[in-house]
N, C-alpha and C positions, 0 to 999 in steps of 0.2 A: 352197531355191528357186533360188538362183543356178546350182546344178548343173543343174537342169532346163532353165533358159533357155540355159545353155551347150551342152547336148546338142542343143537345138533349133537354136541358132545354127550349130553345127558340122554340121548335117544328119544327125546320128546317129539322132535320132528326129524325128517330126513332132509339132508342137503344134497343138491345135485349141481354139477358143473359140466360144461362141455369139455371135450378132450383138448381143445385149443387153450383152455384156461390152465390146464395142468402145468404147462411149461412156465407160465408166468409165476404161478405159485411156487414151483420148484426153484426158479432163479432168486426170488425174494427170500425164500426160506434158506436156501443154500448160503446166500450172502450173510444172513444173520446167524445161522446155527451149523452150517456145514452140510456136506453132501448126504451123509447117512441120516442125519436128523431130518433133512428135507424130504428124503424118500419115505421115512417113517411117518412124517406128518401127512404127506399126501395119501399114503396107503390107508391111514386110519381116519382121515378127516371126513370125506364124503364120497358118494357114489358118482361115477362118471356117466353122463347121459350119452347114449348112442346118437350120432348124427349121421343120417343117411340122405339119399337123394330126396326122399319124401319131405324130410325136415327142411332141406335147402329150398325146395320148390315152394313150400308153404311160406318160408321167410321172404321169398321174392315178391309174393303178393300181399304181404303183411302191410297194415296201415301205419305201423311204427316207422319213424324216420331213420332209425339207426339199424341198418341191415345186420351188423354184427350182433347187436343185442337181441334180434329176433331169433337168431340161431341158438 
């Protein structure tokens, strides 16, 4: 996992997350480093992927077992 974040940090690849993941990252980061550091971490870490009705409908028909993961 560190290698993945290292590649993102070095701008070799782009990392994306869904909006629902942001709150999890915030709470974990805040617990370790505080509110301001958590906000800065999220702001500079990765891009947030838009999730709209089209994405949700595609997830509903996905062959993957975990609905949350398909979004």
